[in-house]
KEPA-392912 format. One line per 3 residues: for each residue x, y, z of N, C-alpha, C. Coordinates in nm, 4 decimals, always signed. Example, Ala and Ser with C-alpha at 12.3 -4.5 7.8 and 13.67 -1.06 7.14 Angstrom:
2
+1.3190:-0.5690:+0.7800:+1.2300:-0.4500:+0.7800:+1.3200:-0.3300:+0.7800 ~ +1.2850:-0.2250:+0.7080:+1.3670:-0.1060:+0.7140:+1.2900:+0.0030:+0.7870;
This chain:
220
+0.5222:-2.0921:+1.8372:+0.6499:-1.9671:+1.7718:+0.5562:-1.8456:+1.6788 ~ +0.5646:-1.7181:+1.6934:+0.5233:-1.6208:+1.6399:+0.4798:-1.6803:+1.4806 ~ +0.3862:-1.6225:+1.3819:+0.4016:-1.6205:+1.2447:+0.4829:-1.5041:+1.1910;
+0.5513:-1.5639:+1.1221:+0.6359:-1.4263:+1.0857:+0.5890:-1.3874:+0.9173 ~ +0.6595:-1.3109:+0.8904:+0.6108:-1.2430:+0.7269:+0.7401:-1.3753:+0.6192 ~ +0.7565:-1.4199:+0.6680:+0.8857:-1.5174:+0.6201:+0.7984:-1.6539:+0.5803;
+0.7232:-1.7057:+0.6806:+0.6333:-1.7974:+0.7064:+0.5565:-1.7945:+0.5547 ~ +0.4458:-1.6439:+0.5770:+0.3761:-1.5976:+0.5318:+0.3530:-1.6198:+0.3698 ~ +0.5088:-1.5274:+0.3155:+0.5818:-1.5745:+0.1904:+0.5810:-1.7311:+0.1540;
+0.6606:-1.7731:+0.2059:+0.6600:-1.9084:+0.1762:+0.5733:-1.9896:+0.1183 ~ +0.4253:-2.0122:+0.1635:+0.3721:-2.0698:+0.1596:+0.2712:-2.0596:-0.0175 ~ +0.2634:-2.1702:-0.0834:+0.2294:-2.1895:-0.1575:+0.1108:-2.0941:-0.2482;
+0.0231:-2.1248:-0.1279:-0.1129:-2.0614:-0.2095:-0.0824:-1.8818:-0.1725 ~ -0.0430:-1.8490:-0.1020:-0.0030:-1.7300:-0.0846:+0.0236:-1.6837:-0.2439 ~ +0.1750:-1.7478:-0.2510:+0.2872:-1.7129:-0.3986:+0.1852:-1.7518:-0.5126;
+0.0918:-1.8771:-0.5300:+0.0090:-1.8645:-0.5925:-0.0986:-1.7445:-0.6420 ~ -0.1295:-1.6915:-0.5463:-0.2219:-1.6170:-0.5400:-0.2052:-1.4530:-0.6087 ~ -0.0766:-1.4353:-0.5194:+0.0237:-1.3054:-0.5548:+0.0240:-1.3311:-0.7037;
+0.1162:-1.4056:-0.7809:+0.1012:-1.4208:-0.9195:-0.0601:-1.4332:-1.0314 ~ -0.1264:-1.4725:-0.9621:-0.2569:-1.4278:-1.0354:-0.2945:-1.2861:-1.0592 ~ -0.2887:-1.2470:-0.8936:-0.3520:-1.1298:-0.8563:-0.3167:-0.9886:-0.9925;
-0.1575:-1.0623:-0.9547:-0.0876:-0.9008:-1.0628:-0.0816:-0.9731:-1.2227 ~ -0.1035:-1.0698:-1.2696:-0.1467:-1.1108:-1.3841:-0.3164:-1.0843:-1.4400 ~ -0.3366:-1.0658:-1.3482:-0.5391:-0.9941:-1.3473:-0.5481:-0.8813:-1.3908;
-0.4481:-0.7916:-1.3215:-0.4228:-0.7208:-1.3817:-0.3973:-0.6331:-1.4701 ~ -0.2628:-0.7188:-1.4755:-0.1548:-0.7071:-1.5885:-0.2405:-0.7108:-1.7127 ~ -0.3327:-0.8011:-1.7746:-0.4490:-0.8594:-1.8389:-0.5451:-0.7205:-1.8176;
-0.5596:-0.6423:-1.7490:-0.6944:-0.5352:-1.7327:-0.6079:-0.3970:-1.7845 ~ -0.4732:-0.4407:-1.8108:-0.4196:-0.3078:-1.8477:-0.3233:-0.2123:-1.7091 ~ -0.3530:-0.2559:-1.5499:-0.3506:-0.1762:-1.4404:-0.1755:-0.1783:-1.4724;
-0.1374:-0.1216:-1.3640:-0.0258:-0.1156:-1.2962:+0.0333:-0.2180:-1.2441 ~ +0.1867:-0.2168:-1.2027:+0.1950:-0.3267:-1.1419:+0.1815:-0.3343:-1.0084 ~ +0.1167:-0.4771:-0.9803:+0.0381:-0.4872:-0.7691:+0.1492:-0.6403:-0.7688;
+0.2506:-0.6324:-0.8222:+0.3159:-0.7995:-0.7859:+0.4303:-0.7773:-0.7137 ~ +0.5299:-0.8293:-0.6939:+0.6407:-0.8696:-0.6053:+0.6796:-0.7264:-0.5520 ~ +0.6972:-0.6767:-0.6700:+0.7833:-0.5376:-0.6249:+0.7385:-0.4508:-0.5285;
+0.5645:-0.4399:-0.5821:+0.5044:-0.3376:-0.4938:+0.4745:-0.3870:-0.3392 ~ +0.4138:-0.5336:-0.4089:+0.3797:-0.5744:-0.2431:+0.5448:-0.6158:-0.0820 ~ +0.6514:-0.6082:-0.1717:+0.7380:-0.6355:-0.1344:+0.7622:-0.4770:-0.0154;
+0.7689:-0.3449:-0.1052:+0.7601:-0.2260:-0.1021:+0.6684:-0.2063:+0.0334 ~ +0.5226:-0.2164:-0.0353:+0.4310:-0.1971:+0.1022:+0.4552:-0.2157:+0.2796 ~ +0.4570:-0.3689:+0.2284:+0.5286:-0.4448:+0.3052:+0.6326:-0.3926:+0.4349;
+0.7733:-0.3547:+0.3274:+0.8923:-0.3290:+0.4130:+0.8441:-0.1610:+0.5213 ~ +0.7544:-0.1595:+0.3986:+0.7131:+0.0371:+0.4833:+0.6039:+0.0073:+0.6008 ~ +0.5308:-0.0304:+0.5578:+0.4104:-0.0573:+0.6658:+0.5144:-0.0799:+0.8043;
+0.5615:-0.1908:+0.7884:+0.6628:-0.2110:+0.9164:+0.7426:-0.0766:+0.9326 ~ +0.8129:-0.0486:+0.9112:+0.8936:+0.0904:+0.9122:+0.8500:+0.1956:+0.9624 ~ +0.7215:+0.2030:+0.9244:+0.6157:+0.3041:+0.9645:+0.6114:+0.2868:+1.1195;
+0.5349:+0.2077:+1.1673:+0.5415:+0.1915:+1.3247:+0.5971:+0.1964:+1.3641 ~ +0.7781:+0.1086:+1.3605:+0.8853:+0.1042:+1.4214:+0.8942:+0.2217:+1.4282 ~ +0.9339:+0.2868:+1.3102:+0.9906:+0.5053:+1.3717:+0.8717:+0.5612:+1.4401;
+0.7752:+0.5112:+1.4799:+0.6836:+0.6085:+1.5998:+0.6390:+0.5002:+1.6893 ~ +0.7774:+0.4051:+1.6878:+0.8080:+0.3666:+1.8381:+0.7179:+0.2523:+1.8860 ~ +0.6206:+0.1961:+1.8004:+0.5416:+0.1103:+1.7735:+0.5631:-0.0301:+1.8439;
+0.5231:-0.1377:+1.9158:+0.6131:-0.2910:+1.9175:+0.6414:-0.3104:+1.8013 ~ +0.7624:-0.4098:+1.8089:+0.7920:-0.4841:+1.7139:+0.6709:-0.5968:+1.6329 ~ +0.6255:-0.6446:+1.7190:+0.5408:-0.7508:+1.6807:+0.4115:-0.6992:+1.5983;
+0.3675:-0.5609:+1.6374:+0.2380:-0.4601:+1.5507:+0.2637:-0.4362:+1.4028 ~ +0.4064:-0.4104:+1.4625:+0.5126:-0.3454:+1.2973:+0.5564:-0.4615:+1.2356 ~ +0.5299:-0.6166:+1.2286:+0.5670:-0.7415:+1.2055:+0.4417:-0.7962:+1.1088;
+0.3433:-0.7401:+1.2281:+0.1498:-0.7784:+1.1213:+0.1405:-0.6592:+1.0281 ~ +0.2105:-0.5316:+1.0433:+0.1810:-0.4466:+0.9519:+0.2887:-0.4909:+0.8711 ~ +0.3574:-0.5713:+0.8625:+0.4632:-0.6078:+0.7509:+0.3941:-0.7192:+0.6291;
+0.3224:-0.8186:+0.7517:+0.2454:-0.9658:+0.6864:+0.1233:-0.9053:+0.6046 ~ +0.0261:-0.7630:+0.6492:-0.1052:-0.6824:+0.5912:-0.0233:-0.6149:+0.4425 ~ +0.0814:-0.5707:+0.4683:+0.1642:-0.5038:+0.3405:+0.1281:-0.6025:+0.2370;
+0.2193:-0.7578:+0.2740:+0.2452:-0.8146:+0.1856:+0.1226:-0.9320:+0.1005 ~ +0.0278:-0.9459:+0.2133:-0.0840:-0.9838:+0.1305:-0.1983:-0.9005:+0.0734 ~ -0.1837:-0.7331:+0.0872:-0.3326:-0.6782:+0.1057:-0.3932:-0.6538:-0.0340;
-0.2915:-0.7118:-0.1574:-0.4027:-0.7161:-0.2809:-0.3948:-0.8358:-0.3352 ~ -0.4243:-0.9460:-0.2515:-0.4134:-1.0919:-0.3360:-0.5802:-1.1100:-0.3489 ~ -0.6444:-1.0469:-0.3153:-0.8139:-1.0334:-0.3899:-0.8121:-0.9592:-0.5211;
-0.6887:-0.9610:-0.6285:-0.7568:-0.8882:-0.7500:-0.7369:-1.0374:-0.7834 ~ -0.6824:-1.1457:-0.7288:-0.7163:-1.2720:-0.8231:-0.8154:-1.3122:-0.8314 ~ -0.9595:-1.2325:-0.7898:-1.0512:-1.2870:-0.7674:-1.1141:-1.1694:-0.9064;
-1.1099:-1.0605:-0.8411:-1.1685:-0.9303:-0.8876:-1.0927:-0.8119:-0.8420 ~ -1.0831:-0.7100:-0.9099:-1.0773:-0.5838:-0.8560:-1.1227:-0.5201:-0.8203 ~ -1.2647:-0.5277:-0.8133:-1.3961:-0.4404:-0.7215:-1.3967:-0.5139:-0.5909;
-1.3419:-0.4362:-0.5114:-1.3784:-0.5213:-0.3907:-1.2287:-0.5975:-0.3010 ~ -1.1409:-0.5578:-0.3828:-1.0516:-0.6575:-0.3747:-1.0215:-0.6735:-0.2360 ~ -1.0350:-0.5772:-0.1533:-0.9767:-0.5585:+0.0127:-1.0422:-0.6741:+0.0573;
-1.1539:-0.6723:+0.0652:-1.2581:-0.7673:+0.1351:-1.2390:-0.8980:+0.0462 ~ -1.1893:-0.9246:-0.0581:-1.1574:-1.0681:-0.1278:-1.0935:-1.0967:-0.0537 ~ -0.9511:-1.0492:-0.0752:-0.8185:-1.0247:-0.0101:-0.8295:-1.0867:+0.1408;
-0.8938:-1.0448:+0.2178:-0.9115:-1.0622:+0.3265:-0.9412:-1.2436:+0.3306 ~ -1.0959:-1.2318:+0.2500:-1.1224:-1.3697:+0.2757:-0.9956:-1.4811:+0.2931 ~ -0.9456:-1.4504:+0.1472:-0.8823:-1.5502:+0.1113:-0.7426:-1.5618:+0.2027;
-0.6815:-1.4585:+0.2742:-0.5618:-1.5219:+0.3381:-0.5840:-1.5575:+0.4788 ~ -0.7249:-1.5428:+0.5117:-0.7996:-1.5681:+0.6649:-0.7391:-1.7420:+0.6973 ~ -0.7850:-1.8165:+0.5532:-0.7753:-1.9645:+0.6141:-0.6177:-1.9924:+0.5656;
-0.5580:-1.9400:+0.5492:-0.4082:-1.9377:+0.5686:-0.3184:-1.9261:+0.6603 ~ -0.3846:-1.8105:+0.7429:-0.3071:-1.7774:+0.8562:-0.3671:-1.8417:+0.9595 ~ -0.4730:-1.8939:+0.9591:-0.5332:-1.9844:+1.0543:-0.4478:-2.1332:+1.0698;
-0.3924:-2.1572:+0.9117:-0.3007:-2.2788:+0.9133:-0.2094:-2.2875:+0.9674 ~ -0.1130:-2.1625:+0.9417:+0.0138:-2.1359:+1.0158:+0.0278:-2.1338:+1.1695 ~ -0.0809:-2.1149:+1.2246:-0.1290:-2.1015:+1.3694:-0.0915:-1.9559:+1.4312;
-0.1955:-1.8587:+1.3884:-0.1416:-1.7346:+1.4074:-0.2567:-1.6979:+1.4680 ~ -0.2901:-1.6877:+1.6143:-0.3805:-1.6200:+1.7219:-0.4760:-1.5486:+1.6450 ~ -0.6179:-1.5635:+1.6521:-0.7649:-1.4817:+1.6587:-0.7099:-1.3614:+1.6043;
-0.6496:-1.2990:+1.7528:-0.6744:-1.1977:+1.7341:-0.5944:-1.1294:+1.6208 ~ -0.4417:-1.1614:+1.6201:-0.3322:-1.1209:+1.5714:-0.3977:-1.1218:+1.4080 ~ -0.4964:-1.2578:+1.3146:-0.5822:-1.2462:+1.2096:-0.6406:-1.1915:+1.2147;
-0.7632:-1.1205:+1.2998:-0.8524:-1.0291:+1.3071:-0.7456:-0.8769:+1.2660 ~ -0.6517:-0.8309:+1.3134:-0.5991:-0.7428:+1.2983:-0.5541:-0.7240:+1.1512 ~ -0.5401:-0.8236:+1.0527:-0.4445:-0.8532:+0.9162:-0.5693:-0.8013:+0.8448;
-0.7047:-0.9226:+0.8638:-0.8418:-0.8699:+0.8097:-0.8392:-0.7386:+0.7578 ~ -0.8616:-0.6552:+0.8946:-0.9009:-0.5500:+0.8995:-0.8483:-0.4609:+0.7822 ~ -0.6742:-0.4946:+0.8224:-0.6327:-0.3878:+0.7729:-0.6298:-0.4128:+0.5875;
-0.6310:-0.5730:+0.5548:-0.6580:-0.5964:+0.4322:-0.7844:-0.5153:+0.4249 ~ -0.8578:-0.5294:+0.4607:-1.0273:-0.5383:+0.4056:-1.0743:-0.3980:+0.4211 ~ -0.9640:-0.3114:+0.4693:-0.9979:-0.1327:+0.4908:-0.9019:-0.0644:+0.3724;
-0.7945:-0.1029:+0.3365:-0.7067:-0.0161:+0.2661:-0.7348:+0.0025:+0.1475 ~ -0.8586:-0.0289:+0.0570:-0.8850:+0.0557:-0.0529:-0.9420:+0.1930:-0.0150 ~ -0.9534:+0.3102:-0.0970:-0.9943:+0.4398:-0.0402:-1.1463:+0.4926:-0.0703;
-1.1905:+0.3891:-0.1544:-1.3535:+0.3761:-0.2072:-1.4359:+0.3542:-0.0773 ~ -1.3688:+0.2559:-0.0028:-1.4555:+0.1776:+0.1209:-1.3744:+0.1514:+0.2400 ~ -1.2004:+0.1785:+0.2541:-1.1750:+0.1679:+0.3198:-1.1489:+0.2692:+0.4567;
-1.1462:+0.2574:+0.5836:-1.0787:+0.3635:+0.6988:-0.9725:+0.2899:+0.7682 ~ -0.8812:+0.3650:+0.8646:-0.7804:+0.3301:+0.8984:-0.8492:+0.3298:+1.0679 ~ -0.8860:+0.1865:+1.0891:-0.9254:+0.1513:+1.1662:-0.8487:+0.0616:+1.2958;
-0.7271:+0.0870:+1.2657:-0.6645:+0.0558:+1.3688:-0.4964:+0.0928:+1.2998 ~ -0.4033:+0.0651:+1.4157:-0.2759:+0.0871:+1.3844:-0.1685:+0.0490:+1.2377 ~ -0.2698:-0.1071:+1.2382:-0.1861:-0.1893:+1.0953:-0.2235:-0.1660:+0.9548;
-0.3980:-0.1133:+0.9736:-0.4367:-0.0574:+0.9023:-0.3719:+0.0781:+0.8537 ~ -0.3772:+0.1663:+0.9291:-0.3212:+0.2782:+0.8953:-0.1945:+0.3223:+0.8598 ~ -0.0904:+0.1751:+0.8614:+0.0233:+0.2146:+0.8385:+0.0134:+0.1772:+0.6972;
-0.0907:+0.0346:+0.6661:-0.0796:-0.0483:+0.5606:-0.1399:+0.1125:+0.4661 ~ -0.2487:+0.1826:+0.5028:-0.2848:+0.2658:+0.3949:-0.1576:+0.3384:+0.3665 ~ -0.0806:+0.3927:+0.4284:+0.0011:+0.5290:+0.3805:+0.1248:+0.5048:+0.3136;
+0.1455:+0.2998:+0.3452:+0.2521:+0.2539:+0.2983:+0.1918:+0.2222:+0.1125 ~ +0.0721:+0.1748:+0.1084:+0.0121:+0.1766:-0.0290:-0.0465:+0.2676:-0.0902 ~ -0.0101:+0.3825:-0.0540:-0.0905:+0.5116:-0.1580:-0.0023:+0.5759:-0.1900;
+0.1427:+0.5610:-0.0859:+0.2213:+0.6083:-0.1074:+0.3415:+0.5754:-0.2191 ~ +0.2877:+0.4815:-0.2977:+0.3818:+0.4112:-0.3879:+0.3537:+0.4145:-0.5150 ~ +0.3384:+0.5485:-0.6013:+0.3772:+0.5644:-0.6966:+0.4785:+0.6330:-0.7850;
+0.5679:+0.5782:-0.8886:+0.6651:+0.5424:-0.9245:+0.6539:+0.4882:-1.0653 ~ +0.7426:+0.5817:-1.1842:+0.7277:+0.5305:-1.2933:+0.7667:+0.3451:-1.3023 ~ +0.8424:+0.2658:-1.2390:+0.8856:+0.1165:-1.2472:+0.7588:+0.0687:-1.2329;
+0.6303:+0.1093:-1.2032:+0.5161:+0.0485:-1.1416:+0.4290:+0.0510:-1.2926 ~ +0.4892:+0.1393:-1.4226:+0.4203:+0.1263:-1.5565:+0.4387:+0.0354:-1.6198 ~ +0.3449:-0.0570:-1.6872:+0.3869:-0.2053:-1.7497:+0.3879:-0.1383:-1.9143;
+0.3438:-0.0361:-1.9398:+0.3205:+0.0274:-2.0693:+0.4244:+0.0978:-2.0921 ~ +0.5048:+0.0341:-2.2301:+0.6452:+0.0966:-2.2767:+0.5932:+0.2121:-2.3661 ~ +0.5140:+0.2021:-2.3800:+0.4885:+0.3238:-2.5073:+0.4037:+0.4506:-2.4782;
+0.4993:+0.5636:-2.4368:+0.4388:+0.6745:-2.3687:+0.3139:+0.7794:-2.4927 ~ +0.3135:+0.7254:-2.6151:+0.2367:+0.7748:-2.6609:+0.0512:+0.7349:-2.6961 ~ +0.0686:+0.6106:-2.5903:-0.0691:+0.5536:-2.5681:-0.0797:+0.5514:-2.3869;
-0.0318:+0.6271:-2.3226:-0.0544:+0.6445:-2.1956:-0.1524:+0.6659:-2.1922 ~ -0.2523:+0.6176:-2.0651:-0.3873:+0.6980:-2.0011:-0.2909:+0.7796:-1.8953 ~ -0.3893:+0.8483:-1.8468:-0.3545:+0.9419:-1.6936:-0.2614:+0.8551:-1.5625;
-0.3107:+0.7652:-1.5503:-0.2212:+0.6728:-1.4315:-0.0878:+0.6635:-1.5196 ~ -0.0634:+0.5934:-1.5935:+0.0519:+0.5234:-1.6569:+0.1527:+0.6796:-1.6512 ~ +0.0993:+0.7867:-1.7309:+0.1374:+0.9368:-1.7293:+0.1715:+0.9458:-1.5798;
+0.0840:+0.9580:-1.4967:+0.1455:+1.0344:-1.3836:+0.2243:+0.9420:-1.2902 ~ +0.2263:+0.7855:-1.3062:+0.3092:+0.7076:-1.2388:+0.4667:+0.7092:-1.3425 ~ +0.4364:+0.7620:-1.4326:+0.5977:+0.7229:-1.5280:+0.6741:+0.8483:-1.5121;
+0.5859:+1.0094:-1.5120:+0.6341:+1.1207:-1.4973:+0.7162:+1.0887:-1.2890 ~ +0.6895:+1.0087:-1.2166:+0.7390:+0.9943:-1.0683:+0.8514:+1.0029:-1.1067 ~ +0.9643:+0.9885:-1.0716:+1.0692:+0.9337:-1.0661:+1.1677:+0.9294:-0.9184;
+1.0717:+1.0023:-0.8219:+1.1671:+0.9739:-0.6317:+0.9809:+0.9601:-0.5852 ~ +0.9767:+0.9102:-0.5381:+0.8698:+0.9256:-0.4081:+0.8724:+0.8393:-0.2868 ~ +0.9243:+0.9046:-0.2257:+1.0063:+0.8738:-0.0771:+0.8777:+0.9273:+0.0559;
+0.8557:+0.8264:+0.1633:+0.7876:+0.8731:+0.2456:+0.8752:+0.8781:+0.3880 ~ +0.8718:+0.9925:+0.4166:+0.9702:+1.0773:+0.5334:+0.8538:+1.0172:+0.7054 ~ +0.8763:+1.0186:+0.8035:+0.8231:+0.9888:+0.8956:+0.8883:+1.0273:+1.0200;
+0.8741:+1.1605:+1.1012:+0.9138:+1.2330:+1.1806:+0.8312:+1.2458:+1.3170 ~ +0.8456:+1.1233:+1.3833:+0.7942:+1.0839:+1.5213:+0.8148:+1.1949:+1.5887 ~ +0.9349:+1.2717:+1.6152:+0.9183:+1.4094:+1.7306:+0.8385:+1.5224:+1.6776;
+0.8552:+1.5662:+1.5427:+0.7697:+1.6383:+1.4925:+0.5617:+1.6285:+1.4804 ~ +0.5898:+1.5244:+1.4799:+0.4554:+1.4190:+1.4505:+0.3835:+1.4315:+1.3224 ~ +0.5117:+1.4497:+1.2451:+0.5087:+1.4567:+1.1029:+0.5057:+1.2958:+1.0025;
+0.4045:+1.3140:+0.9059:+0.4493:+1.1889:+0.8114:+0.4547:+1.2615:+0.6778 ~ +0.5575:+1.2861:+0.5664:+0.5288:+1.3522:+0.4432:+0.5917:+1.2596:+0.3200 ~ +0.4829:+1.2493:+0.2477:+0.5216:+1.2084:+0.1084:+0.5951:+1.3019:+0.0200;
+0.7183:+1.2892:-0.0187:+0.7904:+1.3883:-0.1103:+0.7955:+1.3110:-0.1976 ~ +0.7443:+1.3630:-0.3484:+0.7282:+1.3338:-0.4706:+0.8501:+1.3878:-0.5858 ~ +0.8899:+1.3784:-0.6370:+0.9573:+1.4333:-0.7770:+0.8726:+1.3930:-0.8780;
+0.8447:+1.4805:-0.9692:+0.7084:+1.4606:-1.0847:+0.7927:+1.5573:-1.2081 ~ +0.8579:+1.4530:-1.3138:+0.8815:+1.5411:-1.4169:+0.8050:+1.5983:-1.5225 ~ +0.7992:+1.7149:-1.4756:+0.6394:+1.7846:-1.5479:+0.6288:+1.7633:-1.6767;
+0.7280:+1.7452:-1.8120:+0.6903:+1.7101:-1.9561:+0.6278:+1.5827:-1.9652 ~ +0.5891:+1.5137:-1.8786:+0.5095:+1.4100:-1.8623:+0.3910:+1.4225:-1.8559 ~ +0.4070:+1.5032:-1.7470:+0.2491:+1.5854:-1.7234:+0.2404:+1.6485:-1.6087;
+0.1315:+1.7089:-1.6273:+0.1103:+1.8400:-1.4948:+0.1344:+1.8204:-1.3441 ~ +0.1295:+1.8582:-1.2516:+0.0893:+1.8272:-1.1200:-0.0729:+1.8096:-1.0823 ~ -0.1233:+1.8521:-1.1729:-0.2259:+1.9051:-1.1203:-0.3041:+1.7480:-1.1873;
-0.2247:+1.6587:-1.3205:-0.2782:+1.5437:-1.3053:-0.2975:+1.4600:-1.1974 ~ -0.1769:+1.4620:-1.0937:-0.1757:+1.3890:-0.9829:-0.2977:+1.3897:-0.8963 ~ -0.3039:+1.5435:-0.9131:-0.4425:+1.5370:-0.7860:-0.5945:+1.4993:-0.8675;
-0.5800:+1.4821:-0.9651:-0.6953:+1.4503:-1.0246:-0.7344:+1.3160:-1.0245 ~ -0.6043:+1.2437:-0.9805:-0.6562:+1.0975:-0.9790:-0.6105:+1.0265:-0.8417 ~ -0.5346:+1.1078:-0.7415:-0.4782:+1.0841:-0.6183:-0.5628:+1.1571:-0.5228;
-0.6181:+1.2582:-0.5521:-0.6104:+1.3286:-0.4117:-0.7469:+1.2428:-0.3046 ~ -0.8171:+1.1256:-0.3262:-0.8666:+1.0797:-0.2720:-0.7742:+0.9782:-0.1728 ~ -0.6598:+0.9595:-0.2345:-0.6010:+0.8760:-0.1552:-0.5184:+0.9639:-0.0383;
-0.5157:+1.1064:-0.0989:-0.3732:+1.1464:-0.0379:-0.5021:+1.2002:+0.0932 ~ -0.6521:+1.2040:+0.1051:-0.6945:+1.2342:+0.1870:-0.7055:+1.0849:+0.2899 ~ -0.7287:+0.9843:+0.2265:-0.6815:+0.8785:+0.3429:-0.6085:+0.8673:+0.3736;
-0.4622:+0.8994:+0.3396:-0.3509:+0.8805:+0.3826:-0.3716:+1.0301:+0.5246 ~ -0.4059:+1.0766:+0.4796:-0.4371:+1.2234:+0.6284:-0.4547:+1.1305:+0.7348 ~ -0.6326:+1.0652:+0.7025:-0.7038:+0.9833:+0.8276:-0.6080:+0.9268:+0.8446;
-0.5069:+0.8259:+0.7634:-0.4387:+0.7232:+0.8444:-0.2970:+0.7760:+0.9706 ~ -0.2680:+0.8766:+0.9017:-0.1453:+0.9664:+1.0269:-0.2007:+1.0228:+1.1222 ~ -0.3180:+1.0568:+1.0872:-0.4317:+1.1011:+1.1971:-0.4251:+1.0288:+1.3170;
-0.4517:+0.8955:+1.2553:-0.5250:+0.7784:+1.3601:-0.3586:+0.6859:+1.4276 ~ -0.2632:+0.7714:+1.3598:-0.1049:+0.7114:+1.4300:-0.0639:+0.8601:+1.5238 ~ -0.1697:+0.9624:+1.5160:-0.1437:+1.0840:+1.6097:-0.0513:+1.1969:+1.5167;
-0.0290:+1.1968:+1.3854:+0.0336:+1.2667:+1.2979:-0.0197:+1.3237:+1.2360 ~ +0.0237:+1.4512:+1.1840:-0.0058:+1.5112:+1.0155:+0.0393:+1.4341:+0.9044 ~ -0.0369:+1.4343:+0.8189:+0.0178:+1.4082:+0.6662:+0.0559:+1.5289:+0.6060;
+0.1779:+1.5035:+0.5603:+0.1756:+1.6394:+0.4549:+0.2647:+1.6123:+0.2979 ~ +0.2173:+1.6379:+0.1669:+0.2045:+1.6055:+0.0182:+0.3118:+1.7121:+0.0035 ~ +0.4431:+1.6784:-0.0646:+0.5505:+1.7937:-0.0906:+0.6152:+1.7287:-0.2224;
+0.5481:+1.7966:-0.3570:+0.5783:+1.7985:-0.4725:+0.6611:+1.8590:-0.5498 ~ +0.7682:+1.8048:-0.5990:+0.8847:+1.8896:-0.6282:+0.9218:+1.9834:-0.5184 ~ +0.9656:+1.9840:-0.4034:+0.9537:+2.0596:-0.2922:+0.8651:+2.1532:-0.2977;
+0.7287:+2.1652:-0.2895:+0.6501:+2.2206:-0.2759:+0.5701:+2.1871:-0.2064 ~ +0.4912:+2.2707:-0.0855:+0.4208:+2.1548:+0.0287:+0.2335:+2.2009:-0.0279 ~ +0.1914:+2.1432:-0.0349:+0.0755:+2.1287:-0.1061:-0.0220:+2.1102:-0.0418;
-0.0193:+1.9782:+0.0833:-0.1239:+1.9310:+0.1681:-0.0936:+1.9424:+0.3257;
């Protein structure tokens, strides 16, 4: 029987790694990378491929990759993509996943960081788009606005973030609403431009163009 996302979610090793990864990032002062984030990325990665007419099994693998993509943070922040791939590999083998499917997931997890990653296959491309589009105030742990750094300010300013896939037009559009009283739109580009360019490459791999709209204005 094919390994499903539900099987991965229930594995005690995955659960422990997910918790420790988010605990580590909380201690470092990073935004939320726990169950909310990985569940959203998992669902969105699946949805992207299904919306583009890709086969359901490939979409399931993208969902699994989305759920485990940040496991490496339980080791450390630097190169957490590669670390996460190494951590999840024995779990997937233990669950009985075929080597070719394991390889797809490992390549996606290992390539989701903007510093070193590339959309090397459809699973990786969907994961990149899903992960980099999760910008929202619910990710901010610090509730004291006066002490926000730029990452806190930008995430807190975003009250709506929706990734729209138009297969017919070949467009993948990230629609963001920013409350500019918390941060100017330029701050978004200061910290996220590299991520948006990575999304452009990921969309291109899937045969689409990437668009960024902030407050109803197309910026990319």
